[in-house]
C-alpha positions in Angstrom: -83.3 -80.7 -21.9 -83.9 -77.3 -20.3 -81.3 -75.2 -22.1 -81.8 -74.8 -25.8 -79.5 -73.0 -28.2 -81.2 -71.4 -31.2 -79.6 -70.7 -34.6 -82.1 -69.4 -37.2 -82.4 -68.0 -40.6 -84.6 -64.9 -40.1 -85.2 -64.4 -43.8 -87.5 -67.4 -44.0 -91.3 -66.6 -44.5 -93.2 -65.8 -41.3 -90.0 -66.1 -39.3 -91.1 -63.3 -36.9 -94.3 -65.2 -36.0 -92.4 -68.4 -35.5 -89.9 -66.7 -33.2 -92.7 -65.3 -31.1 -94.3 -68.8 -30.8 -90.9 -70.3 -29.9 -90.3 -67.7 -27.1 -93.8 -68.1 -25.7 -93.9 -71.9 -25.6 -90.3 -72.3 -24.4 -91.2 -70.1 -21.4 -94.4 -72.1 -20.8 -92.3 -75.4 -21.0 -89.6 -74.2 -18.7 -86.9 -74.1 -21.5 -84.3 -71.4 -21.3 -83.3 -70.1 -24.7 -79.8 -69.1 -25.9 -79.0 -67.6 -29.3 -76.3 -66.1 -31.4 -76.2 -62.3 -31.8 -78.1 -62.3 -35.2 -80.8 -64.7 -34.0 -81.2 -62.8 -30.7 -82.4 -59.7 -32.6 -85.5 -61.6 -33.5 -85.8 -63.6 -30.3 -86.3 -61.2 -27.4 -85.5 -62.7 -24.0 -82.9 -65.2 -25.3 -79.4 -65.0 -23.7 -76.7 -64.1 -26.3 -73.8 -66.4 -26.8 -70.7 -66.3 -29.0 -70.3 -69.2 -31.3 -67.7 -70.9 -29.1 -69.9 -70.7 -26.1 -72.8 -72.9 -27.3 -71.2 -76.3 -26.6 -70.4 -75.2 -23.1 -73.9 -74.0 -22.3 -76.8 -75.7 -24.0 -78.3 -79.2 -23.8 -79.7 -79.1 -27.3 -79.2 -77.0 -30.4 -82.3 -75.9 -32.5 -81.7 -75.1 -36.1 -84.6 -73.0 -37.5 -84.4 -72.6 -41.3 -83.5 -75.0 -44.0 -80.9 -77.7 -44.5 -78.2 -75.0 -44.9 -78.9 -73.9 -41.3 -78.6 -77.5 -40.1 -75.2 -77.9 -41.9 -74.0 -74.7 -40.3 -75.0 -76.0 -36.8 -73.1 -79.3 -37.3 -69.9 -77.2 -37.7 -70.8 -75.2 -34.6 -71.2 -78.4 -32.5 -67.7 -79.4 -33.6 -67.9 -83.1 -32.6 -69.6 -82.7 -29.2 -72.4 -84.9 -28.0 -74.9 -82.1 -28.0 -77.9 -83.2 -30.1 -79.4 -81.2 -33.0 -83.1 -80.6 -33.8 -83.9 -79.2 -37.2 -87.2 -77.3 -37.7 -87.8 -76.1 -41.3 -89.2 -72.6 -41.8 -90.8 -73.5 -45.2 -91.0 -76.7 -47.1 -89.7 -79.8 -45.3 -86.0 -80.5 -45.9 -84.1 -83.7 -45.8 -82.2 -82.7 -42.7 -84.9 -80.6 -41.0 -87.2 -83.5 -40.0 -90.0 -81.2 -38.6 -92.1 -78.5 -40.1 -92.9 -75.3 -38.4 -96.4 -76.5 -37.5 -94.7 -79.0 -35.1 -92.7 -76.4 -33.2 -94.7 -76.6 -29.9 -94.9 -80.4 -30.1 -91.1 -80.4 -30.4 -90.6 -78.2 -27.4 -92.9 -80.4 -25.3 -90.9 -83.5 -26.4 -87.6 -81.8 -25.5 -89.0 -80.8 -22.0 -90.3 -84.3 -21.5 -87.2 -86.1 -22.9 -89.2 -88.2 -25.4 -87.3 -87.3 -28.6 -85.6 -90.1 -30.5 -81.9 -90.0 -31.2 -80.5 -90.6 -34.7 -76.7 -90.9 -35.0 -75.3 -89.7 -38.3 -71.8 -90.3 -39.7 -69.5 -87.4 -40.3 -66.4 -87.5 -42.5 -63.1 -85.8 -42.2 -61.9 -84.3 -45.5 -58.2 -83.5 -45.6 -56.3 -81.6 -48.3 -52.6 -82.8 -48.7 -50.1 -80.6 -50.4 -46.6 -82.1 -51.1 -47.7 -85.0 -48.8 -48.4 -82.7 -45.9 -52.0 -82.1 -44.5 -52.9 -78.5 -45.2 -56.6 -78.2 -44.2 -59.2 -80.5 -42.7 -63.0 -80.1 -43.0 -65.7 -82.0 -41.2 -68.5 -82.9 -43.5 -72.0 -84.2 -43.0 -73.2 -84.4 -46.6 -70.5 -84.5 -49.2 -67.2 -83.3 -50.6 -67.2 -82.3 -54.2 -64.1 -81.7 -56.3 -64.7 -79.8 -59.6 -66.0 -76.6 -61.1 -63.2 -74.1 -61.4 -62.9 -71.2 -63.9 -63.0 -73.0 -67.2 -64.7 -76.0 -68.9 -61.5 -78.0 -69.3 -61.6 -81.5 -68.0 -59.2 -82.8 -65.4 -57.6 -86.1 -64.6 -58.4 -87.5 -61.1 -56.9 -90.7 -59.7 -58.9 -92.7 -57.2 -57.3 -94.8 -54.6 -58.9 -96.8 -51.7 -56.8 -97.9 -48.8 -53.7 -97.2 -50.8 -54.8 -99.3 -53.8 -55.1 -97.4 -57.1 -58.5 -98.0 -58.5 -58.7 -96.0 -61.7 -57.8 -92.7 -63.3 -60.7 -90.6 -64.7 -60.8 -87.8 -67.3 -63.8 -86.0 -66.0 -65.3 -82.8 -64.7 -64.9 -83.8 -61.0 -65.8 -86.3 -58.3 -68.2 -86.5 -55.4 -67.7 -88.4 -52.1 -70.9 -88.6 -50.0 -71.9 -89.8 -46.6 -75.3 -91.6 -46.4 -76.9 -88.4 -45.1 -75.7 -86.5 -48.2 -76.7 -89.2 -50.8 -79.9 -87.3 -51.6 -78.0 -84.2 -52.8 -75.4 -83.8 -55.5 -74.6 -87.5 -55.4 -78.2 -88.4 -56.3 -78.3 -85.8 -59.0 -75.2 -87.3 -60.6 -76.8 -90.7 -60.9 -75.9 -92.2 -57.5 -78.3 -94.3 -55.3 -80.0 -93.2 -52.1 -78.2 -94.5 -49.0 -80.0 -95.0 -45.8 -78.6 -92.7 -43.1 -77.7 -95.6 -40.8 -75.6 -97.5 -43.4 -71.9 -97.6 -42.6 -70.8 -96.7 -46.1 -69.4 -93.9 -48.4 -70.5 -93.3 -51.9 -68.3 -92.1 -54.8 -69.5 -90.7 -58.1 -67.5 -89.3 -61.0 -68.9 -86.2 -62.6 -69.3 -86.5 -66.4 -66.5 -89.1 -66.9 -65.2 -89.7 -70.5 -66.2 -93.3 -70.4 -69.4 -95.3 -70.7 -68.4 -97.9 -68.2 -68.2 -95.8 -65.1 -70.7 -96.4 -62.3 -71.0 -95.0 -58.7 -69.2 -97.0 -56.0 -70.4 -97.8 -52.6 -67.8 -99.0 -50.1 -67.5 -99.5 -46.3 -66.8 -96.3 -44.4 -63.8 -97.8 -42.6 -61.9 -97.4 -45.9 -59.6 -94.4 -46.6 -60.5 -92.6 -49.9 -57.8 -90.6 -51.7 -58.3 -88.5 -54.8 -55.2 -87.2 -56.5 -55.3 -84.4 -59.0 -53.0 -85.7 -61.7 -53.7 -83.3 -64.5 -55.5 -80.0 -64.5 -55.5 -77.0 -66.8 -57.3 -74.9 -64.2 -57.7 -74.5 -60.5 -60.3 -76.7 -59.1 -62.6 -76.0 -56.2 -63.2 -78.2 -53.2 -66.8 -77.8 -51.8 -67.5 -79.2 -48.4 -71.3 -79.5 -47.6 -72.1 -77.1 -50.4 -69.6 -74.4 -49.4 -66.5 -73.6 -51.5 -63.7 -74.0 -49.0 -60.4 -74.0 -50.9 -58.8 -74.0 -54.4 -57.0 -77.2 -55.5 -54.0 -77.5 -57.8 -52.3 -80.3 -59.8 -50.5 -82.6 -57.3 -53.0 -82.0 -54.4 -54.5 -85.1 -52.8 -57.9 -85.1 -51.0 -58.2 -87.8 -48.3 -61.6 -88.7 -46.8 -62.1 -90.9 -43.8 -64.9 -91.5 -41.3 -64.8 -89.1 -38.5 -64.4 -90.4 -35.0 -67.1 -87.9 -33.9 -70.6 -88.3 -35.4 -73.5 -85.9 -35.0 -76.8 -86.7 -33.2 -80.1 -85.6 -34.6 -83.3 -85.6 -32.6 -86.7 -86.6 -34.0 -90.2 -86.8 -32.6 -91.4 -90.3 -31.8 -92.7 -92.0 -34.9 -90.3 -90.2 -37.3 -89.9 -92.0 -40.6 -87.0 -91.3 -43.0 -88.9 -93.0 -45.8 -91.8 -90.6 -45.2 -89.5 -87.7 -45.7 -88.1 -89.3 -48.9 -91.6 -89.8 -50.2 -92.6 -86.2 -49.7 -89.4 -84.6 -51.0 -89.0 -86.9 -54.0 -92.7 -87.0 -54.8 -92.9 -90.7 -54.8 -96.3 -91.8 -56.1 -95.5 -95.5 -57.0 -97.1 -96.9 -60.1 -100.7 -98.1 -60.9 -101.7 -101.3 -62.6 
């Protein structure tokens, strides 16, 4: 992989030093760097590309920053087979599998072709209004229905493959991929899903019932959430970004995308090691 695109968050601590290291070692390893206009201001020598040119030019996309930078890059790749390597400029994230101290090692692995591939499920989230698709969003982590401008509860109706499951008076609902299960889904009481599991998770936010529990189902199912009663406009968040307002009568349909995203890791990468560090697992002593 000799052509590397770079998307970075320059506001991270010591970013200038890291960009200098990146430029120096990429040149040493024979890797040509390409960057968007913002990143190129901090990465002298990188060729400047518009956002729609990356997928036609690079062999790999480097996301330097946090998990938010990685999520932005998955949208930029737009279903292509170009792999993504996340390098965290700060504390290790769930999606950025490498810390900044492994930057040179990562570039060497790219040049040598020794990185391991990790295929992650993406989901397509479509908003239907009056039965007609209005917008579709590709999501890596989760889709969240809720929030809005008041504290009034709403009534959401959940259907799976056309079968009505239940109607919930609640604050909202979360549908997660395995990759996103360590985010809002986990905070709402859901379980951790291994990234290679072919499943979706559904969690209701603050339901007015004591019997509700998160649901895990195969990702070949079609999930539909209908807004049956709402005294306010709701917000749909896709991967943590508010993307559209929802109204009574709207239906949100979520299916597995035909196009996944490929992550790269150094040999020996362990998902459970990342979990242990991020969640501060210590076990218990006798």
